[in-house]
C-alpha angles and dihedrals in degrees: 000000000000126000114243112224125190120206116222090243093056092049091049091049091050091046091051092050091048091048091052091050090047091062087073105021121014095186091051089054090050092047091052093051090050092047093048094050092045094050093043092051087061087068089073089073098026110034092166093056095106124075130244107238116214090251089063102043112138094023132099092245127108134182130228114201114216107160124266089019141052118216115204120204148155135204123238114182107299094351133089105203117202103214108174140001123199142163111269092231091067123095109250121237122187089220087072091072095056095058 
Protein backbone atom coordinates (compact mmCIF):
# COMPACT_ATOMS: atom_id res chain seq x y z
CA UNK A 1 0.00 0.00 0.00
CA UNK A 2 1.38 3.37 -1.06
CA UNK A 3 1.16 6.61 0.89
CA UNK A 4 -0.86 9.35 -0.82
CA UNK A 5 0.87 12.74 -0.50
CA UNK A 6 -0.76 15.99 -1.59
CA UNK A 7 1.38 18.94 -2.68
CA UNK A 8 0.40 22.34 -1.38
CA UNK A 9 -0.20 23.45 -4.98
CA UNK A 10 -2.70 20.64 -5.55
CA UNK A 11 -4.55 21.33 -2.31
CA UNK A 12 -4.73 25.05 -3.09
CA UNK A 13 -6.08 24.35 -6.58
CA UNK A 14 -8.77 22.00 -5.22
CA UNK A 15 -9.66 24.57 -2.56
CA UNK A 16 -10.03 27.31 -5.20
CA UNK A 17 -12.29 25.09 -7.32
CA UNK A 18 -14.46 24.27 -4.30
CA UNK A 19 -14.63 27.95 -3.31
CA UNK A 20 -15.89 28.85 -6.78
CA UNK A 21 -18.53 26.11 -6.74
CA UNK A 22 -19.58 27.12 -3.21
CA UNK A 23 -20.54 30.56 -4.46
CA UNK A 24 -23.60 28.92 -6.03
CA UNK A 25 -23.95 25.67 -4.08
CA UNK A 26 -22.11 25.06 -0.83
CA UNK A 27 -23.30 21.46 -0.54
CA UNK A 28 -22.08 20.64 -4.08
CA UNK A 29 -18.65 22.02 -3.18
CA UNK A 30 -18.52 19.84 -0.05
CA UNK A 31 -19.63 16.81 -2.05
CA UNK A 32 -16.90 17.43 -4.61
CA UNK A 33 -14.20 17.63 -1.94
CA UNK A 34 -15.42 14.41 -0.30
CA UNK A 35 -15.57 12.63 -3.65
CA UNK A 36 -12.09 13.74 -4.71
CA UNK A 37 -10.47 12.65 -1.44
CA UNK A 38 -12.33 9.32 -1.49
CA UNK A 39 -11.25 8.53 -5.06
CA UNK A 40 -7.68 9.73 -4.55
CA UNK A 41 -7.32 7.46 -1.51
CA UNK A 42 -8.01 4.50 -3.84
CA UNK A 43 -4.64 5.28 -5.44
CA UNK A 44 -2.94 3.95 -2.30
CA UNK A 45 -3.90 0.42 -3.36
CA UNK A 46 -4.20 1.06 -7.11
CA UNK A 47 -1.57 3.61 -8.18
CA UNK A 48 -2.00 2.76 -11.86
CA UNK A 49 -5.74 3.45 -11.70
CA UNK A 50 -5.48 6.74 -13.58
CA UNK A 51 -4.84 7.07 -17.29
CA UNK A 52 -1.91 8.51 -19.17
CA UNK A 53 -3.26 11.25 -21.44
CA UNK A 54 -1.50 11.76 -24.77
CA UNK A 55 0.01 15.03 -23.51
CA UNK A 56 1.83 13.06 -20.80
CA UNK A 57 3.09 10.09 -22.80
CA UNK A 58 6.65 9.13 -21.87
CA UNK A 59 6.42 10.91 -18.52
CA UNK A 60 5.87 9.63 -14.98
CA UNK A 61 2.56 11.50 -14.69
CA UNK A 62 -0.94 10.06 -14.75
CA UNK A 63 -4.40 11.61 -14.55
CA UNK A 64 -7.40 10.61 -12.50
CA UNK A 65 -10.74 11.85 -13.84
CA UNK A 66 -13.19 12.87 -11.12
CA UNK A 67 -15.74 15.07 -12.84
CA UNK A 68 -15.57 18.01 -12.94
CA UNK A 69 -11.84 17.86 -12.13
CA UNK A 70 -8.67 16.16 -13.27
CA UNK A 71 -6.18 15.08 -10.63
CA UNK A 72 -2.60 14.77 -11.89
CA UNK A 73 -0.18 12.56 -9.98
CA UNK A 74 2.96 10.47 -10.16
CA UNK A 75 4.31 7.57 -8.19
CA UNK A 76 7.65 7.69 -6.41
CA UNK A 77 8.56 4.45 -4.68
CA UNK A 78 5.95 3.87 -2.00
CA UNK A 79 4.30 7.27 -2.53
CA UNK A 80 1.59 8.56 -4.82
CA UNK A 81 2.19 12.30 -5.11
CA UNK A 82 -0.77 14.47 -6.07
CA UNK A 83 0.78 17.23 -8.17
CA UNK A 84 -2.06 19.29 -9.61
CA UNK A 85 -5.86 19.57 -9.72
CA UNK A 86 -7.78 21.48 -12.38
CA UNK A 87 -11.25 21.82 -13.83
CA UNK A 88 -11.65 19.52 -16.80
CA UNK A 89 -12.90 22.38 -18.98
CA UNK A 90 -9.47 24.02 -18.92
CA UNK A 91 -6.83 23.39 -21.54
CA UNK A 92 -3.99 21.33 -20.13
CA UNK A 93 -0.43 22.66 -20.22
CA UNK A 94 2.53 20.53 -19.12
CA UNK A 95 3.98 23.57 -17.38
CA UNK A 96 1.20 23.25 -14.76
CA UNK A 97 2.93 20.16 -13.40
CA UNK A 98 6.23 21.91 -12.76
CA UNK A 99 4.86 24.62 -10.48
